[in-house]
N, C-alpha and C positions, 0 to 999 in steps of 0.2 A: 630598318623597317621593311624594306623590300624582301630581304631574305626571310624574315619572319612570316610575311604574307605567303611567300612561295612555299615555305615549310608547312604552313597551315593547309594550303591548297593540296599539297602533295599528300599530307596526312589524310585528308578527306577522301582523296582518290583511292588510297590504299584501303581505307576502312570500308569503302564501297565495293572493294574487290570481293567477288564471290567465287563460286566454282570449286570450293574446297570440298573434299570428300566427306568431311564431318558434318555437313549441313544437308538437309533435304533439298534437292534441286529439281526444277522443272526439266523434263526431258526435251521438250521441243515446243516452240511457239507455232502458231498457225502459219506464220510466214516462212517456216523452214529454218528458223534460228534455233540453235542449241546452246545450252549452258552446260559445260563439261561437268560430268559427275560419273561415279562408278560404284560398283559393289566392292567394298574394301576387302583386302586380304585378312584372313584370320588363321592363326596357327600355321603360318607359312604357306597356306594354299594360295593359288593364283587369284588375283583380283579379276573382275569381269566388267566389260562394257557391253555384254551381249543383250541386255535389256534396255539400253539407253536410247536406241533408235538411230545412232549415228556411226555405228561401227563400219558400215559400208562406205560412208563418206571418208572416214579417216583412212581406210584402206585404199580407196581410189586415189587420194591425194598424198599418200605416203607419210601421213602424220604418225607420230610416235606416242604410244601410251606406255609401253614398257619395252625393255630389251628382251633378250632371250629368256623366257621363263623356265627354261631347263638348266640355266647356267648360274653359278654362284657369283653373279655380278651385280653391282649397284651403281647408279648414276646420280650424283649429287648436284642438285640445281637450286639456285637462289634467285628470288625475284627482288630486284633493287629499284623500287620506285623513288625512294628518298633515303637519305642517310640518317640513322638514329644513334650513331656512335659505336656500333658493334662490329662493323665490317672489318676493321683493322684486326680485331681480336679473332674473328673468324678466319681471316687469312693467316694469322699466326698459327692457329690450330692446324689448318690444312697444310701449312709448310712443315710443321713439326711432325705431322702424321704421314706426310708425303701422299696426300690425297688430292686428285684433280677435281675441279668443279667447273660449272658454268654459271655466270652471273648475267641474268637478263636485266638490261638497264633501260631506263626511260630518258627522255631529253632533260628532265629536271636533274636526274642524277649526273648526267654528262656535264651539265653546266656547273653544278655545284661541287662535284667530287673528282676533278681530273686526276689528282694524285693517286686516289684509290684505284681508278681505272688503269692508270699506268702500272701500279703494283700488281693488279690482277694479271695483266698480260706478262709482266716481267717474271712472275712466278709460275707461268705455264698454264694459267686458267683460260678458258674460253669466255668471250663476252658475246652474249646473245642479244637479240632485238626484242624489246618489250614495248615498242612503238614510241614515238616522240612525246605525245600528249595523253596517252592512255585512253583512247576513245573506244567506244563500242564499234568494232570493226565490221559488224554485220549490218550497220546502217549507213556507213560512209561510202562514198563512191570508190570505184577501182583506182581512180587517179589520186584520191585522198589517201587510200591505203598505201600506194606507192610513195607518196610524199612523206607519210609518217615513217615508213621503214627506211627510205633512202636517207632521210635526215639523220637518223641515228647512226647508220653505217658510215656516212660521210664524216660525221663529227667524232666518231670513235677512232677512225683511221689515223689522223694526225697526232692523237694523244698516245696511241698504243702501237701503231705500226701494223695492226691486225687488218690485213687486206681483204680477207674473206669474212663474211658474216652469214653463216648458213642456217642458223637456228632461230626460230621465232617462238615466243610464248605470247599468245594472243591475250590482250588485257581482259581480266576478269573471267577468262575461260569462255567467252562468248564468241560464237562463230556460226557461219553458215557455209553453204557450198561456194558461194561467191568469194568469201574471204579466204577460204582454203585454196581455191583455184588461182586467185590473184597472187597470193603469197608464194604458192608453188611456182607459178610462172616467173616470179622475181627471184627464184633460186633458193627459197627457204623451205626447211623442214619444220612443220609445226610440232612443237614438243609439248605434250600434255604431261600427265603424271599418274602414278599409281600408289603413291604414299603421300598423305598430306593430313593436316589437321588445322583447326582454327588458331593460327599463330600470328596473324597479321594485326590483330587488335591490340595496340600497345597499352590500352587502358584495362586490358583483361589478361595480363600475364599471370600464370599460375605456378611458376617455379620450374627449375631445371628438371626435377624428377618427373613432373607432369609431361614435359616435352619429351624426355627420354622414353617414358612409358608409351606415349602416343605413337612415336616413330617405331619403336621396337615391336610393338604389337602388330603393326602392319607389314613388317619387313617380309620380303619374299624374293625369290630369285628373279633377276632382271628388273628390279624395281627402279623406277625413276622417282626420286624423292624430291618433293617441293618443300622448300623452307623459305620463309621471308626473313631477310637480314635485319629488319627492324625489331625483331623479337629478342628481348633479353633472355628469355627462356632458351631459345635456340642457341644463342651464343654461349651460354653456360653449359648446355647439355652436349654440344657438338662433339667434344673430345671423347666423352663416354660413349656416345652413339657409335662413333667410328671404332673405338676399341672393342665394344661389344659385338658389333657387326663382324669385325675381323676375327674375333674369337669364335664366331659361328661358321667361319670358313668363307666369308664373303670377300670379294675384291672390289675396290672402288675403281671405276674406269671413266675415262673421258667419253663424251658423246661421239667424238671422232673415232673411238674404238668400237662402237656398236656395230656388230656385223650382221645381226638379225634382230628383227623388231616385231612387236605386236601392236596393232594388227599388221599382218604382212601386207605389203603393197599388192594391189590387184594386178596380176601379170597380164599384160597386153590389153588392159581396159581401153575400150574404144574412145578416142577423143570426142568430145561433144562441146558445143558452145555453152557457156554458162551465162544465163540471162543477166543483162545489165553490166557486163564486164568488157565485152569485145574480145575476150580471151578464149582460145580453144586450147585447153591443157594438153600437153604431150602425154602419150601413154605412160602409165607407171611402169618402172622397170620390174623385171622378175625378181623376187626376193633372193638375196644372197645366202649362201650356206653359213652355218655357224663357224 
């Protein structure tokens, strides 16, 4: 009974997730909160966040939107809020195709799927932080943000041996300067995305061909691809997506291999206090070469 309740709660959380490129998104609220969105890539052209109002913030805090948009590289990322029976098959495909990925996990996933977490690590994939309880990180305190992220990191370690957790995907793509500053101070790179579609609604799956077409239509050099592991469409299309991308000359890389990013971190940005945090972020490093 408890497990059913947890699964229902987790399902609601994921269905409330927004920030996908396929939906119209508010650019900013009056309080300085943003909901990540972007102009999608078409015909291999670069996607854009130039008109969204937050490019400067992402640059200041070293957040990732894409990798090098001049290089034939792709970064495969999965959000794992809860398990819907498809992750083992996804891992099978990744192993067969020799493709690395990162899985952003929540507390619910850690508690209910320890064996899958172990397998992810054993097969060379990264495990990222998606927060413990999937809150809106723009409204909780700096200390609460720390607690949310620390708990995930601490509970992943004994299961996987992964001592470092460097990457964060903020829940629902909602953020503000405070959440970026606090998470950066805690050692995280915020990872957003440049390829996505409405894949998280398990009641509205449209078939593997639909998933394949949606991803391939947006593919571009340096893409950070967001997929939700609860999607049956994604699970069935993944092998074809990988094969078709490789046939176009793309290489799949781990986030740890990303040598340059977009937007580029602001070199030598002056540290300044962020209201409500007590943190003064360190200056962003100069961007590294390709």
